[in-house]
N, C-alpha and C positions, 0 to 999 in steps of 0.2 A: 365387248365381253368375250372371253376366251371360251372355246368349246372344251369339252371334256378331253378330247384328244390332244388339243394344244396344251392344256394344263398338265396332262400326263407326259407329254413330250418335254415340257419345261422341267418337270421333276426328274425325268430320266437324264436330261442334260446336266442338271445340277448334281445328280448322283455320280455321273461319269466324271464330272469335273472334280468333285470331292475325292473320288476313287484315285484319279491320277495324282492329285495333290498328296494324298496319303501314301501312295505307292512311291512317289519321289522322296517323301520324308523318310519312309522305311528304308529305302536304298541308302540315303545319306546316313541314317543311323547304323546301318550295317557296316558301311565304310568306317565310320567313327569307332565302332566296336572292334573291328579288325585292327585299326591303328592303335587303340588302347591296349589290346591284347599283345601286340608286338612290343609296345613300350613296356608293358608289365614283364614280359619275358626277358627283355634286355635288362631291366632293373633287377630281376631275380638273378640273372647271371652275374651282375656286378655285386649284389649282396653275397652270393655264394663265394665269389672270389675274395671279397673282403673278410668273410668269416674264416676262410682258409688261411688268409694272411694273418688274421688275428690268432688263430690256433698256432701257427708257426712262431709268431712272436712270443706267445705264452710259453712255448717249449724252449725258446732261446732264453727267456727270463729264468725259467726253472734251471737250465744248465748253468747260467751265470750265478744264481743263488747257490747251487751245489758247489761250484768252484770256490766261491767266497767262503762258504762254510768249511770246506776242506782245507782252505788256506789258513783259516782262523783256528781250526779246530783240532 
């Protein structure tokens, strides 16, 4: 039979083990979060570039329509 001190020592060891495990998991999640933020920023840049290209294409289409209307009209 364990003494009270031994039981307390076992519980402390279990708590320290769980603490280390959670600390490692937390660190892994922090790295994952940083990677996801970087990916998100990269995708935001691509989206912004595509939106700009789309706006330029819309302007080109408007110019072509105006040229066609003036030629027909």
